[in-house]
C-alpha positions in Angstrom: 61.3 44.0 -51.7 59.1 41.3 -53.2 61.0 41.7 -56.5 64.3 41.3 -54.7 63.2 38.2 -52.8 62.1 36.6 -56.1 65.6 36.7 -57.4 67.5 36.3 -54.1 69.7 33.2 -53.9 72.8 31.8 -52.2 74.8 32.2 -55.3 73.2 35.6 -56.2 72.9 37.7 -53.0 71.1 41.0 -53.3 71.2 43.8 -50.7 68.8 46.7 -50.7 69.5 50.0 -49.0 68.4 53.6 -49.2 66.3 56.0 -47.1 62.9 54.7 -48.3 63.8 51.2 -47.1 65.1 52.6 -43.8 61.8 54.5 -43.3 59.7 51.4 -44.1 61.7 49.2 -41.6 61.2 51.9 -38.9 57.5 52.1 -39.6 57.0 48.3 -39.4 59.0 48.2 -36.2 56.9 51.0 -34.7 53.7 49.3 -35.5 54.8 46.0 -33.9 56.2 47.7 -30.8 53.2 49.9 -30.2 50.8 46.9 -30.1 53.1 45.0 -27.8 53.8 47.9 -25.5 50.1 48.9 -25.2 49.0 45.4 -24.2 51.9 45.0 -21.8 51.0 48.4 -20.2 47.4 47.3 -19.6 48.7 44.0 -18.0 51.0 46.0 -15.7 48.2 48.4 -14.7 45.9 45.4 -14.0 48.5 43.7 -11.8 49.4 46.7 -9.7 45.8 47.7 -9.2 45.0 44.2 -8.0 48.0 44.2 -5.6 47.1 47.6 -4.2 43.3 47.5 -3.8 42.3 43.8 -4.0 38.8 44.9 -5.1 36.9 44.6 -8.4 36.1 48.3 -8.5 39.7 49.2 -7.7 40.7 47.3 -10.9 37.9 47.9 -13.4 37.1 51.6 -12.8 40.7 52.8 -13.4 41.0 50.6 -16.4 37.8 52.1 -17.9 39.2 55.6 -17.2 42.6 55.0 -18.9 41.3 53.1 -21.8 38.6 55.7 -22.6 41.3 58.4 -22.2 43.5 56.6 -24.8 40.7 56.0 -27.2 39.6 59.6 -27.0 43.2 60.8 -27.6 43.6 58.5 -30.7 40.2 59.7 -31.9 41.4 63.3 -31.7 44.4 62.4 -33.8 42.2 60.7 -36.4 39.7 63.6 -36.5 42.6 66.1 -37.1 44.1 63.8 -39.8 47.3 63.3 -37.8 49.0 60.0 -38.4 51.0 58.0 -35.8 54.8 58.6 -36.3 57.9 57.5 -34.6 57.8 60.0 -31.7 54.1 59.6 -31.2 54.3 55.9 -30.9 54.9 56.4 -27.2 51.5 58.0 -26.7 49.4 54.9 -26.0 51.7 53.6 -23.2 52.2 57.2 -21.9 48.5 58.0 -21.7 47.8 54.7 -20.0 50.5 55.2 -17.4 49.7 58.8 -16.6 46.0 58.3 -16.6 46.1 55.5 -14.0 48.0 57.8 -11.6 45.0 60.1 -11.2 42.7 57.3 -10.4 45.1 55.7 -7.9 45.4 58.9 -5.9 41.6 59.3 -5.7 40.9 55.7 -5.0 43.5 55.3 -2.3 41.8 58.1 -0.3 38.3 56.9 -1.2 38.8 53.4 0.1 40.5 54.5 3.3 37.6 56.8 4.1 34.9 54.4 2.9 36.4 51.5 5.1 36.3 53.9 8.0 32.8 55.4 7.7 30.8 53.0 5.5 29.3 56.0 3.7 30.1 55.7 0.0 28.9 59.1 -1.2 30.6 60.9 1.7 33.8 59.0 0.9 33.6 60.1 -2.7 33.2 63.8 -1.7 36.1 63.5 0.8 38.4 61.9 -1.7 37.7 64.6 -4.3 38.1 67.3 -1.7 41.3 65.8 -0.5 43.0 64.9 -3.8 40.9 66.7 -6.5 43.0 69.9 -6.5 46.3 68.0 -6.5 45.0 65.8 -9.5 44.1 69.0 -11.4 47.5 70.6 -10.7 49.5 67.5 -11.5 47.6 67.0 -14.8 48.1 70.7 -15.7 51.9 70.5 -15.0 52.3 67.2 -16.9 50.3 68.7 -19.8 52.5 71.8 -19.7 55.7 69.7 -19.8 54.4 68.0 -22.9 52.8 71.0 -24.6 56.2 72.7 -24.5 57.0 70.5 -27.5 54.2 72.1 -29.5 56.6 74.9 -30.7 59.1 72.3 -32.0 60.1 72.7 -35.6 60.0 68.9 -36.0 56.3 68.2 -36.8 56.2 64.7 -35.2 57.6 66.1 -31.9 55.1 69.0 -32.0 52.3 66.5 -32.5 53.5 64.5 -29.5 53.3 67.7 -27.4 49.8 68.6 -28.5 48.2 65.2 -28.3 50.2 64.0 -25.3 48.9 67.1 -23.4 45.4 66.4 -24.7 45.6 62.8 -23.4 46.7 63.9 -20.0 43.8 66.4 -19.7 41.3 63.8 -20.9 42.6 61.4 -18.3 42.1 64.1 -15.7 38.5 64.8 -16.9 37.5 61.1 -16.8 39.2 60.7 -13.4 37.3 63.6 -11.8 34.0 63.0 -13.5 33.6 59.4 -14.7 35.5 57.6 -11.9 33.3 59.1 -9.0 30.2 58.3 -11.1 31.2 54.7 -11.5 32.0 54.4 -7.8 28.6 55.8 -7.0 26.7 53.5 -9.4 28.4 50.2 -8.8 28.6 48.3 -5.4 31.9 48.7 -3.6 33.1 46.0 -1.2 33.9 47.5 2.2 36.8 46.0 4.1 36.3 45.5 7.9 37.9 48.6 9.6 40.6 47.9 12.1 41.9 50.2 14.7 45.1 51.0 12.9 46.5 50.9 9.5 49.0 48.2 10.5 46.3 45.9 11.7 44.4 46.4 8.4 47.6 45.6 6.5 48.1 42.4 8.5 44.6 41.3 7.4 46.0 40.3 4.0 47.5 43.2 2.1 51.2 42.5 2.7 52.1 44.8 -0.2 50.7 47.8 1.6 52.4 46.7 4.9 55.8 46.5 3.2 55.1 49.9 1.6 54.3 51.5 5.0 57.6 50.2 6.4 59.4 51.7 3.5 57.7 55.0 4.0 58.4 55.0 7.7 62.0 54.5 6.9 61.9 57.4 4.4 60.4 59.6 7.1 63.1 58.7 9.6 66.1 59.2 7.2 64.7 62.5 5.7 63.8 64.1 9.1 66.6 62.9 11.3 69.4 63.4 8.7 67.9 66.3 6.7 71.2 68.2 6.2 73.0 65.0 5.1 70.3 64.2 2.5 70.5 67.8 1.1 74.4 67.6 1.0 74.3 64.3 -0.9 71.8 65.8 -3.3 74.1 68.8 -3.9 77.1 66.6 -4.6 75.0 64.6 -7.1 73.9 67.9 -8.8 77.5 69.1 -9.2 78.6 65.8 -10.7 75.6 65.8 -13.0 76.4 69.4 -14.2 79.9 68.3 -15.1 78.4 65.4 -17.1 76.0 67.7 -18.9 78.9 69.7 -20.3 80.0 66.5 -22.1 76.6 65.9 -23.8 76.6 65.5 -27.6 73.9 66.1 -30.1 73.6 63.3 -32.6 70.8 62.1 -34.8 71.6 58.9 -36.6 68.5 56.9 -37.7 70.7 54.0 -38.8 72.1 53.5 -35.3 68.6 53.1 -34.0 68.4 49.8 -35.8 70.0 46.6 -34.6 73.5 45.9 -36.1 72.4 42.6 -37.6 69.3 43.9 -39.4 69.6 43.5 -43.2 69.1 47.2 -44.1 71.9 48.3 -41.7 74.2 45.6 -43.0 73.4 46.6 -46.6 74.0 50.3 -45.9 77.4 49.5 -44.3 78.4 47.4 -47.3 77.4 50.1 -49.8 79.1 52.8 -47.8 82.3 50.8 -47.6 82.4 49.6 -51.2 80.6 52.3 -53.2 81.2 55.3 -50.9 77.7 56.4 -50.3 74.0 55.7 -49.7 72.9 59.3 -49.0 72.9 62.3 -51.2 73.5 66.0 -51.1 71.9 68.0 -53.9 73.2 71.3 -55.2 70.5 73.2 -57.2 71.7 76.1 -59.4 69.3 78.5 -61.0 70.8 80.6 -63.8 67.8 83.0 -63.6 66.9 82.9 -67.3 65.8 80.5 -70.0 68.7 78.6 -71.6 71.0 80.2 -69.0 72.9 76.9 -68.8 74.4 77.8 -72.3 76.4 80.5 -70.5 80.1 79.4 -70.4 80.6 81.3 -67.2 77.9 79.4 -65.4 79.2 76.1 -66.9 82.7 76.9 -65.8 81.5 77.6 -62.3 79.6 74.3 -62.2 82.8 72.5 -63.4 84.8 74.1 -60.6 82.2 73.1 -58.0 82.0 69.5 -59.2 85.8 69.1 -59.3 86.0 70.4 -55.7 83.3 67.9 -54.6 85.4 65.1 -56.0 87.9 65.6 -53.1 85.4 67.1 -50.7 85.0 64.2 -48.4 88.7 63.8 -47.7 88.9 67.5 -46.6 86.0 67.4 -44.2 85.3 64.9 -41.4 87.2 62.2 -43.3 84.2 61.2 -45.4 85.0 59.4 -48.6 82.8 61.0 -51.3 81.1 58.6 -53.7 79.7 59.1 -57.1 78.8 62.6 -58.2 76.9 63.4 -61.4 75.7 66.5 -63.2 75.3 68.1 -66.6 79.0 68.7 -66.5 79.6 64.9 -67.0 77.3 65.0 -70.1 79.2 67.9 -71.6 82.7 66.4 -70.9 81.8 63.0 -72.2 80.2 64.4 -75.3 83.1 66.7 -76.0 85.5 63.8 -75.6 83.5 61.6 -77.9 83.4 64.3 -80.6 87.2 64.5 -80.4 88.2 60.9 -81.0 87.9 60.0 -77.3 91.1 61.8 -76.6 91.6 62.3 -72.8 92.7 65.8 -73.3 89.2 66.7 -74.5 87.5 65.5 -71.3 86.7 69.2 -70.5 83.7 71.5 -70.8 83.4 73.7 -73.9 84.0 77.4 -73.4 81.9 78.7 -76.2 78.1 79.2 -75.8 77.3 77.8 -79.2 79.4 74.7 -78.7 77.7 74.0 -75.3 74.3 74.3 -76.9 75.2 72.0 -79.8 76.6 69.3 -77.6 73.6 69.3 -75.3 71.3 69.1 -78.3 73.4 66.3 -79.7 73.2 64.3 -76.5 69.5 64.9 -76.2 68.9 63.7 -79.7 71.0 60.5 -79.2 68.0 58.8 -77.5 69.1 59.1 -73.9 66.8 60.6 -71.4 69.5 61.2 -68.8 69.6 64.9 -69.5 66.1 65.5 -68.1 67.2 64.2 -64.8 70.1 66.8 -64.6 68.5 70.0 -65.9 65.0 71.4 -66.3 63.2 71.6 -69.7 64.1 75.3 -70.1 67.8 74.7 -69.4 67.6 77.2 -66.7 68.2 75.1 -63.6 70.8 72.3 -63.1 71.6 69.9 -60.3 74.8 68.3 -58.9 74.3 65.1 -57.0 76.9 63.9 -54.6 76.8 60.6 -52.8 78.2 60.3 -49.3 78.3 57.6 -46.6 75.6 57.5 -44.0 76.6 59.4 -40.9 75.0 61.1 -37.9 73.4 64.5 -38.6 76.2 66.3 -36.8 78.6 65.4 -39.5 76.3 66.6 -42.2 75.7 70.0 -40.6 79.3 71.1 -41.2 79.3 69.5 -44.7 76.1 71.4 -45.8 77.5 74.7 -44.6 80.8 74.1 -46.3 79.2 73.1 -49.6 76.9 76.1 -49.6 79.8 78.4 -49.0 81.9 76.9 -51.8 79.0 77.0 -54.2 78.3 80.7 -53.4 81.9 81.6 -54.0 82.1 79.8 -57.3 78.9 81.1 -59.0 78.8 84.4 -60.8 76.7 87.2 -59.4 72.9 86.8 -60.0 73.0 83.0 -60.1 71.1 81.5 -57.2 71.8 78.2 -55.5 70.5 75.9 -52.8 71.9 72.9 -51.1 69.2 70.3 -50.4 68.7 66.5 -50.3 68.4 64.0 -47.5 71.6 65.1 -46.0 70.2 68.6 -45.7 67.1 67.3 -44.0 69.2 65.4 -41.4 71.3 68.5 -40.8 68.2 70.7 -40.4 66.7 68.1 -38.1 69.7 68.4 -35.7 69.5 72.2 -35.7 65.8 71.9 -35.0 66.4 69.4 -32.2 68.8 71.7 -30.4 66.5 74.7 -30.7 63.4 72.7 -29.7 65.1 71.2 -26.7 66.2 74.6 -25.4 62.8 76.1 -25.9 60.8 73.2 -24.5 63.0 72.8 -21.4 62.8 76.5 -20.7 59.0 76.7 -21.3 58.3 73.6 -19.2 60.5 74.7 -16.3 59.0 78.2 -16.2 55.3 77.0 -16.4 55.8 74.2 -13.9 57.6 76.6 -11.5 54.7 79.1 -11.7 52.2 76.4 -11.0 54.1 75.2 -8.0 54.3 78.7 -6.6 50.5 79.1 -7.1 49.9 75.7 -5.5 51.9 76.3 -2.3 50.9 80.0 -2.2 54.5 81.1 -1.4 57.3 82.1 -3.8 60.2 80.9 -1.8 58.5 77.6 -0.9 57.4 77.1 -4.5 61.0 77.6 -5.7 62.4 75.2 -3.1 59.8 72.6 -4.1 61.2 72.7 -7.7 64.6 71.2 -6.4 63.3 67.6 -6.2 61.8 68.0 -9.7 64.9 69.4 -11.4 67.5 67.2 -9.7 66.4 63.9 -11.3 66.4 65.4 -14.8 69.9 66.9 -14.2 71.2 63.6 -13.0 69.8 61.7 -16.0 71.3 64.3 -18.5 74.6 64.2 -16.6 74.6 60.4 -16.8 74.1 60.6 -20.5 77.0 62.9 -20.9 79.3 60.8 -18.7 78.4 57.5 -20.5 78.4 59.0 -24.0 74.7 58.5 -24.8 73.7 61.2 -27.3 70.8 63.6 -27.4 68.7 62.6 -30.4 65.1 63.1 -31.5 64.0 60.7 -28.8 66.3 61.3 -25.8 65.7 65.1 -26.2 62.1 64.4 -25.1 63.2 63.0 -21.7 63.7 66.4 -19.9 60.3 67.9 -20.5 58.4 64.6 -20.1 60.2 63.7 -16.9 59.7 67.2 -15.5 56.0 67.0 -16.2 55.8 63.6 -14.5 58.2 64.2 -11.7 56.3 67.3 -10.5 53.2 65.1 -10.1 54.5 63.5 -6.9 55.9 66.8 -5.6 52.5 68.4 -6.1 50.8 65.6 -4.1 53.5 65.8 -1.4 53.3 69.6 -1.0 49.5 69.7 -1.2 49.2 67.1 1.6 52.1 68.4 3.7 50.7 71.8 3.9 47.3 70.4 4.9 48.7 68.3 7.7 51.2 70.9 8.8 48.5 73.5 9.3 46.6 71.0 11.4 49.4 69.9 13.7 52.3 72.4 13.4 54.6 69.4 13.6 56.8 68.9 10.5 57.6 65.2 11.2 54.0 64.4 11.9 52.9 66.2 8.7 55.5 64.4 6.6 54.5 61.1 8.2 50.7 61.6 7.4 51.6 62.8 3.9 53.7 59.8 3.0 51.1 57.4 4.5 48.3 58.9 2.4 49.7 60.4 -0.8 52.9 58.5 -0.4 51.3 55.1 -1.1 49.8 56.3 -4.3 53.1 58.0 -5.2 55.0 54.7 -5.0 52.4 52.8 -7.0 52.1 55.5 -9.7 55.9 55.7 -10.0 56.2 51.9 -10.4 53.5 51.9 -13.1 54.9 55.0 -14.8 58.5 53.7 -14.7 57.5 50.3 -16.0 55.4 52.1 -18.7 58.6 53.5 -20.0 61.0 50.7 -19.2 58.9 48.3 -21.4 60.3 50.4 -24.3 63.6 48.6 -23.5 62.1 45.5 -25.0 62.1 47.1 -28.4 64.6 46.2 -31.1 65.3 49.8 -31.8 68.1 51.4 -29.9 66.5 54.8 -29.7 63.5 53.4 -27.8 65.7 51.4 -25.6 67.6 54.5 -24.5 64.5 56.7 -24.3 62.6 54.1 -22.2 65.5 53.3 -19.9 66.5 56.9 -19.2 62.9 58.2 -18.7 62.2 55.3 -16.3 65.4 56.2 -14.5 64.3 59.8 -14.2 60.9 58.8 -12.8 62.4 56.5 -10.2 64.9 59.2 -9.1 62.0 61.7 -8.9 60.2 59.4 -6.4 63.4 59.1 -4.3 63.7 62.9 -4.4 60.1 63.3 -3.2 60.5 60.6 -0.4 63.8 61.8 0.9 64.9 65.2 -0.5 61.5 67.0 -0.3 60.9 66.0 3.3 64.5 66.9 4.2 64.0 70.4 2.7 60.7 70.9 4.6 62.4 69.8 7.8 65.2 72.4 7.3 62.8 75.1 6.3 60.1 74.6 9.0 62.1 72.8 11.7 60.8 69.7 13.4 58.2 71.7 15.4 56.5 75.0 15.0 
């Protein structure tokens, strides 16, 4: 690029394209975005911790926990020799957002108990006894949702699954071990205890007061109109399923970049004027030394190349660009030896003549031949240039090229279609397979954990409804609006499931506790939302903002990923505030 800039001028414009430049632009954008998003995430966490707790320990101790969790996760990647890649660039913001959720759930119970009793150590024990199991379960379910990517064929996606899960578990460890230790060591300011939560809120924490009013409204709607809430959820589910049937798998790295960025402009110009910036390579192995002297093999290569000249017009309307192979060398040499007559622009049909013409061309001083065949004249390549398209277009092309090559070549000659186009096509296939596997694994593991947590199969299955509905709605929304599933948006389902189940675990864990005490469903729901519910709202805000900040990126893939994942997390909170209580009301009735 420095060389190009040295000669660039208004009267001599130079445009640079090609996959290496695209990858370099993506890498620089990733590095810039990751720094920006990480700092923004820390600022968001600081702000919401201040608004929620209004105490130094309530701000600093969670920050210490999440920052150490992030540092430890990055250290694990460094120790294993794993570099940060495009999918793993979301790790810092993700670990920070998820890690603070564990601390918020523990601290919210700790401060409430400490303000009431004044005994710090007893409050720590009470908070861990109250929320410790839920924190463990939510961390395990989130880790399971991410770890489902570890089986993905795409290496970067598999790494995201492994190290994302590790980051979640590290955050759990620090929240359960380090956070209580810090609370025990450092002085904690105690707020004067009032006779009711509402009086305490009027003392100065208007945010908590507003939150309680919101939660009271959620209790009223979900318990008094339980059947209506479930009916509306069912309608949304049906509409979402219809949208999912319209989903398209597309993987177009170029569309990730802004339209005005130079590399995308240059690629569009080259595709339009020169018919291609991406290549498909056909490798033909004759099986023996000097096998390319065989007229039958040369004839087959000639047939393949002639078909590739018109190939783009026949499939997907792609205009094929330049193609080159040893056939061009033979035809041009044969024509030159016959007074440049057009009728002799053909390949020789005698073995001896083929050998002589290749030897003559090689001795002419040109080194082009070594780029087209190997030194033993056993293997040849045909290179075809095509315009940049999404991977879905390439999948059909690669299959068609391979079929035509196999039909044209004589028996015993091996062939392979490769090149960047093949990588893109393989990426799309791997995405589809990985998505199906990861979604299935995540759903199964999370369902089993929910059943173990609630101790009842039917109730565990019912509790999965608020977890699966938000993901279904988001995928349906993508289908209806035409947003494609690519290497980034395919991550939404498993990540959102792992995060959505966190609030459900806290809700079910606390609901069962309070229901056993009172036998009153409405009272149990009210106590649940006024204890775990506050932390659920705060963690959802932090988590959703942690993903929504990706919408500040210049890259369209991150904008879509961040917006859709944030949407799924917000929908998950609404499901746990409205749908989950409504389901419990219908299952248990209002009173025992």
